N, C-alpha and C positions, 0 to 999 in steps of 0.2 A: 503492500498499500503505501502512495506517495506519501509525504510530509505534508504537504498542502490539505489533503484529503485528511489525514490522520488528524492536523489540528482543526480543521473544518469540523470533524467530529467530536472532538473535543470539546471545542466553544459550543457547539449544538448542546450535547450532553450536559455541560455545566450549567447552562443557561436556563435551560426547561428542568432541570432537578433543581436550581436553585429557586424557580416559580414556584413548583410544586413544594417545597419544603418552606418558603414564606407563606405560600397559601394553607398549609399546617397550622404555622405558628399564629397566623391571622385567625384561623376557623376558632382557634383555642380561646382567644380572647375574646372574639367576636359573638360564638353561638352561645344560646341562652341557656341550655342544660349540659348533662354529664354523657347523654348519649350522643348527643349532636355533636360535641367538641370529640366524642372518643370515634367516632365519624372521621373527623377532621384530622384526627391525631394520628390514624393508622393508615388509609387511602393513600394519601398525598405523600407521606413521608415513606411509607416502604416503596414506591415508584420513585422517588426521588433519590433514596438511596440505592435502589436497584440501576436508576442510570448513570450513578456517580461508578458503583461498582463495575457495570459496563465500559462505561469510559476509561477505566483503570484496565481491563481485560483486554480492550482495543488497542490502547496505548501501548501497553507492554504484553505482547503475547507471548507466551511461554506456558508449561504444562501446568508447572506450580501456581502461577498468577490466575490460570482460569478454574482450577479445582480450588484455590482457596476464594475466588470470587463465587463459584458455584456452590460453597459451603455456607458464605455468609447469606448469599440471597436464599439458601433453603432455612437457614437456623431463623432470619430475620421474618422471613415466610410464614414460618410455622409459630413464631412465638409471640408475634406482633396481633394476630388475630386471637389469639389464647387468652393473652391479657388482657386485651380489649374487652374479650367476651367477660373475664371476670371481673373486671370493673364495672363494666354496665349489668351485670347478675347483682353483685352487692350494691351498686347504686338503686336498682329496681327493689330489692329487698329492704333496702335502708329506707327506701320513700323518698332518696336525694334526686328527683325529678321533677321536671312540670307536666303533671299529668294532662294539663290542656294540650300541649304539642303531639300528644300520643292519639294517632287518628283510629290503630286497630291494635287494640290491647291483647295478644294473643297469649300472653303468659299468665294472665290472671287467675286462670282456672288452674292451672298448674301448680302456681303459685298456694293458692287457697287448700286445692288436696295434700300438699306436702304438708302445708300447716297443721292441717287436720291431723294428718300420720302423726307427723312430729308431736303434737300435744298428745295422741292417744298413746302414743309409745312412751312419753312422760308420765301421764298418770298410770299405766302399766309397770312401767319401773317406782314408782312411789309406793302401789298396792304389794310390789315383791319386795319391797325392802326389808334384808332380816334384820334391819337394826330397829326396827319397829316395836 
């Protein structure tokens, strides 16, 4: 690949990545509740990181760099959605969100069933406690 094409790709990747990372930061500041902030934090941030890693892999093509880039993308793609899911779930269960912004609450029935099951298990454990 020619040096001019490599430099042009590097510039394009860096500019788009910077835009995505800035959009994620602005979204974290501007969005009103936890769930929308999580969306702003994970989606553009992972894409921005992916472009930076792709730029490094394209600029410095070697087996080690490509393997390292794939590992970074794999683990970021694995951990960011899982951590966002767990934070969103905790925010939902702790009622740290704006319910007026939720159009369809598909999780309410499952949370009510789980809470009822937890209460039933707690009362059963209280009756079976040998210390009483």
